[in-house]
C-alpha atoms as one frame of an Amber mdcrd trajectory, in Angstrom:
protein
  15.620  -2.400  -3.466  16.795  -6.025  -3.474  13.352  -7.161  -4.682  13.461
  -4.765  -7.625  16.965  -5.874  -8.590  15.836  -9.511  -8.330  12.911  -8.668
 -10.598  15.199  -7.103 -13.218  17.585 -10.064 -13.041  14.701 -12.497 -13.412
  13.366 -10.751 -16.534  16.862 -10.591 -18.021  17.567 -14.256 -17.274  14.187
 -15.889 -18.009  12.465 -13.421 -20.302   8.839 -12.322 -20.012   6.590 -14.651
 -17.992   2.887 -15.058 -18.882   1.783 -13.855 -15.434   3.145 -11.735 -12.580
   1.849 -10.709  -9.170   3.523  -7.506  -7.978   2.525  -6.565  -4.446   3.671
  -4.604  -1.403   3.521  -1.118   0.078   6.034   0.579  -2.193   4.003   1.873
  -5.142   7.036   3.487  -6.775   8.933   0.229  -7.265   5.808  -1.663  -8.372
   5.181   0.950 -11.049   8.838   0.888 -12.098   8.583  -2.879 -12.559   5.455
  -2.476 -14.695   7.164   0.198 -16.793  10.134  -2.122 -17.332   7.867  -4.885
 -18.628   5.947  -2.391 -20.739   9.197  -1.120 -22.256  10.302  -4.660 -23.127
   6.931  -5.821 -24.503   5.463  -2.832 -26.352   6.507  -0.260 -28.882   4.862
   3.150 -29.118   2.763   1.875 -32.028   1.785  -1.515 -30.575   0.783   0.031
 -27.220  -2.305   1.457 -28.931  -3.601  -2.054 -29.680  -1.879  -4.477 -27.309
  -2.086  -2.786 -23.905  -4.960  -2.809 -21.397  -4.905  -1.259 -17.901  -7.947
  -2.079 -15.746  -9.088  -1.693 -12.125  -9.526  -5.140 -10.580 -12.140  -3.870
  -8.143 -14.281  -2.566 -11.005 -13.671  -5.335 -13.571 -15.099  -8.851 -13.441
 -12.732 -11.802 -13.539 -14.254 -13.136 -16.760 -13.534  -9.799 -18.480  -9.917
  -9.903 -17.344  -9.601 -13.414 -18.771 -11.213 -12.238 -22.012  -8.612  -9.467
 -22.344  -5.792 -11.898 -21.601  -7.064 -14.393 -24.205  -7.297 -11.758 -26.953
  -4.490 -12.362 -29.487  -2.050  -9.476 -30.002  -2.483  -7.395 -33.131   0.271
  -7.712 -35.727   3.044  -9.455 -33.757   4.769  -9.641 -30.414   3.058  -9.825
 -27.023  -0.034  -8.369 -25.432   0.185  -6.671 -21.984  -2.717  -6.600 -19.500
  -2.243  -4.836 -16.146  -4.821  -5.333 -13.379  -4.524  -2.499 -10.868  -6.039
  -2.898  -7.343  -6.243  -6.683  -7.752  -8.556  -8.013  -5.003  -8.009 -11.740
  -5.538  -5.052 -12.229  -3.213  -6.020 -10.514   0.050  -7.202 -12.246   3.249
 -10.950 -13.015   3.150 -12.063 -10.108   5.379 -10.248  -7.503   3.302 -11.387
  -9.091   0.054 -14.940  -8.866   1.363 -14.515  -5.165   2.168 -13.013  -4.404
  -1.241 -15.642  -6.257  -3.288 -18.786  -6.122  -1.150 -19.703  -8.556   1.626
 -22.578 -10.050  -0.369 -20.460 -10.620  -3.484 -20.695 -14.336  -4.386 -17.161
 -14.235  -5.800 -15.623 -13.711  -2.366 -13.447 -16.359  -0.773 -14.144 -17.311
   2.796 -13.072 -19.954   5.265 -14.297 -22.703   2.906 -11.479 -21.889   0.507
  -9.075 -23.329   3.061 -10.992 -26.611   2.714 -10.389 -26.634  -1.054 -13.547
 -24.827  -2.172 -12.532 -21.862  -4.325 -14.638 -18.734  -4.901 -16.270 -18.550
  -8.379 -14.403 -15.360  -9.363 -11.075 -16.872  -8.350 -11.950 -20.116 -10.159
 -12.346 -18.256 -13.459  -8.842 -16.845 -13.100  -7.383 -20.117 -11.835  -8.683
 -21.941 -14.897  -6.958 -19.371 -17.131  -3.744 -19.259 -15.079  -3.348 -23.037
 -15.151  -2.719 -22.678 -18.880  -2.073 -18.977 -19.612  -1.708 -17.609 -23.127
   1.896 -17.490 -24.237   1.180 -14.338 -26.244  -0.012 -12.315 -23.225   1.770
 -10.979 -20.172  -0.860 -10.598 -17.430   0.216  -8.467 -14.444  -1.725  -8.294
 -11.193  -0.660  -5.555  -8.792  -1.828  -4.569  -5.318  -0.588  -2.580  -2.334
  -2.486  -4.824   0.099  -1.139  -7.761   2.072  -1.710 -11.103   0.352  -2.950
 -14.386   1.796  -0.200 -16.923   1.129  -2.664 -19.829   1.576  -4.680 -19.007
  -1.520  -4.701 -21.559  -4.322  -4.418 -18.836  -6.954  -0.963 -17.919  -5.604
   0.273 -21.472  -6.018  -0.814 -21.407  -9.658   0.981 -18.088 -10.270   4.151
 -19.450  -8.644   3.975 -22.456 -10.968   3.411 -20.567 -14.217   4.747 -17.088
 -13.439   6.364 -15.014 -10.717   5.532 -13.136  -7.509   7.541 -10.138  -6.323
   6.988  -8.219  -3.103   7.955  -4.528  -3.067   8.043  -3.489   0.581   9.132
  -0.085   1.835  12.905   0.280   1.726  14.896   0.661   4.914  16.149   4.093
   5.935  19.681   3.072   4.898  18.499   1.946   1.442  16.485   5.124   0.958
  19.482   7.233   2.035  21.627   5.584  -0.649  18.870   6.045  -3.234  18.561
   9.743  -2.322  22.338  10.124  -2.571  22.267   8.740  -6.127  19.388  11.042
  -7.105  21.240  14.034  -5.656  24.458  13.080  -7.434  22.653  13.052 -10.801
  21.451  16.588 -10.077  24.896  17.755  -8.993  23.829  18.023  -5.340  25.066
  16.578  -2.077  22.966  15.497   0.915  24.764  14.222   4.007  23.544  10.935
   5.612  22.224  12.858   8.628  20.186  15.158   6.392  18.879  12.201   4.396
  17.621  10.571   7.589  15.896  13.816   8.635  14.350  14.057   5.169  12.968
  10.500   5.451  11.741  10.949   9.053   9.757  14.039   8.066   8.262  12.648
   4.873   7.891   8.921   5.440   9.196   6.071   3.274   7.087   6.493   0.148
   9.547   6.889  -2.736   6.977   8.885  -4.726   6.753  11.443  -1.915  10.526
  11.535  -1.416  11.165  12.037  -5.137   8.626  14.871  -5.407   9.957  16.657
  -2.340  13.581  16.162  -3.421  12.783  17.853  -6.742  11.360  20.821  -4.795
  14.461  20.910  -2.607  16.786  20.847  -5.630  14.853  23.686  -7.257  14.829
  25.689  -4.001  18.615  25.493  -3.521  19.357  26.695  -7.060  23.049  26.609
  -7.936  24.155  25.703  -4.396  25.507  22.148  -4.206  24.984  21.211  -0.566
  21.495  20.427   0.761  21.511  21.155   4.486  19.244  20.668   7.488  17.835
  24.189   7.302  16.832  23.670   3.653  14.952  20.499   4.574  13.148  22.093
   7.508  12.049  25.008   5.319  10.844  22.966   2.356   9.333  19.877   3.966
   6.593  19.312   6.471   6.382  16.116   8.536   4.190  13.487   6.942   1.898
  12.326   9.742  -0.777  10.416   7.842   1.434   7.456   6.972   2.579   7.025
  10.582  -1.008   7.281  11.777  -2.069   4.570   9.320   0.836   2.400  10.499
  -0.108   2.877  14.160  -3.737   1.931  13.520  -2.656  -1.008  11.339  -0.398
  -2.162  14.167  -3.254  -2.051  16.683  -5.567  -3.958  14.338  -2.863  -6.511
  13.514  -1.834  -6.914  17.197   1.756  -5.753  16.601   2.779  -3.637  19.573
   6.373  -3.066  18.410   5.147  -1.649  15.097   2.642   0.607  16.875   5.214
   1.951  19.335   7.645   2.575  16.477   4.962   4.605  14.680   4.358   6.666
  17.813   8.073   7.321  18.217   8.317   8.406  14.567   5.563  10.997  15.062
   7.220  12.419  18.159  10.640  12.532  16.467   9.035  14.384  13.544   7.999
  17.122  15.963   4.270  16.514  16.444   2.825  17.419  19.834   0.517  15.245
  21.904  -2.648  17.176  21.026  -2.159  16.644  17.290  -1.232  12.965  17.591
  -4.208  12.277  19.867  -6.528  14.140  17.497  -5.249  12.305  14.394  -5.492
   8.850  15.996  -9.041   9.602  17.186  -9.929  10.933  13.727  -8.684   7.731
  12.133 -10.847   5.562  14.384 -13.870   7.795  13.775 -13.315   7.341  10.031
 -13.085   3.575  10.536 -16.395   3.614  12.422 -17.986   5.659   9.620 -16.551
   3.331   6.981 -18.001   0.299   8.760 -21.493   1.810   8.719 -21.184   3.055
   5.126 -19.913  -0.338   3.958 -22.839  -2.009   5.725 -25.126   0.245   3.683
 -23.346  -0.787   0.484 -21.215   2.327  -0.063 -18.084   1.687  -2.162 -15.503
   3.419  -4.355 -15.972   7.109  -5.112 -19.141   7.342  -3.009 -17.298   6.035
   0.067 -14.413   8.443  -0.525 -16.807  11.373  -0.879 -18.801  10.398   2.215
 -15.661  10.108   4.346 -14.219  13.336   2.925 -10.849  11.766   2.076  -8.923
  10.860  -1.085  -9.766   7.558  -2.789  -6.465   5.951  -1.741  -7.047   6.873
   1.921 -10.634   5.592   1.710  -9.395   2.196   0.496  -6.940   1.962   3.396
  -9.588   2.998   5.931 -11.991   0.396   4.547  -9.275  -2.269   4.785  -8.493
  -1.240   8.378 -12.172  -1.394   9.330 -12.024  -5.169   8.819  -9.634  -5.491
  11.776 -12.121  -4.167  14.336 -15.676  -4.717  15.504 -17.753  -1.515  15.810
 -17.955  -2.032  19.583 -14.149  -2.222  19.767 -13.776   1.034  17.822 -16.199
   2.788  20.200 -14.247   1.523  23.224 -10.999   2.769  21.659 -12.502   6.235
  21.068 -13.684   6.386  24.703 -10.194   5.396  25.869  -8.639   8.120  23.682
 -10.954  10.706  25.242  -9.910   9.600  28.734  -6.240   9.760  27.707  -6.630
  13.246  26.255  -8.294  14.598  29.395  -5.730  12.946  31.667  -2.763  14.407
  29.765  -4.285  17.899  29.540  -4.950  17.988  33.288  -1.435  16.790  34.128
  -2.501  13.330  35.290  -0.262  11.483  32.827   2.767  11.999  30.596   1.623
  11.779  26.979   4.278   9.416  25.643   3.883   6.836  28.426   0.078   7.214
  28.297  -0.026   6.655  24.519   2.341   3.688  24.833   0.005   2.150  27.398
  -3.001   2.937  25.181  -1.458   1.025  22.239  -0.507  -1.965  24.410  -3.918
  -2.101  26.138  -5.790  -1.899  22.831  -3.746  -4.752  21.397  -4.178  -6.910
  24.510  -7.968  -6.431  24.459  -8.198  -7.278  20.752  -6.062 -10.398  21.100
């Protein structure tokens, strides 16, 4: 929440900058920041002429620059928002998002001062951005702090990272939301609510609205209400565990495992979901090799578009041979636990640590 408050203070103190990069896992706060800028820049009438919202993975850099250089109609400022901006991610993930044969993709040479053509188009604009346009790039992916384009944005605009809030911050946020609705949720219940649903503020807000409706005129929201209305949100923890393995972060992986167990999932389900994720990664690697992207990739994998993007990003952290070895290890683990040869928690802990040590 500190980042969002810093963002609001910055806008209040310095006014609207010509360029922003809003990034991080927390979609809710990124969108709130965009809405704040939109509210300050546009009226209901001017939004029809002076607002463009484009997908960075589907729009060429030169077209984004063209939109940004278009003068606003009548008066005021023009607002251009680039969703899914692929220009700031590490080279491997940028390659997965935009196609490995795309000539606009940065690679190791960028570190030597050679900048990808697509990035160069934006850099040229960002070195002297239009004062009558506010250009916002936003992405939920990690960014590569070494990129030249980031230095230019820092010089002429602002970067804000919106990471997931801590459990304590989310508990306070939930308390404020409940208070507005005339409800009360104890800290212990708030923690249970977060553990079952994950840290996405969009998910928490939607489920809280259901909980408020369910309890009717009753003021107190208790543990039983939460257990009846919510179901544990496994997918996010699974993604975090697989991310942790790919990023060689054992503490993060073990924390994800603990979160799943605390949410009430049994070993069979956790083992199945982790194996499913790695099978999807293997499929995504082959589909990407064949040139599959966007909606076609999502349809082929049988998952939502957002999940497909995350799976594709994760596939960059592993070689196909490594994924196959991990799936074989998961099969051995599953058989060992089912036959009483190993305790699941200790076996899964060892699996995470061994995977990370082999990838290192």
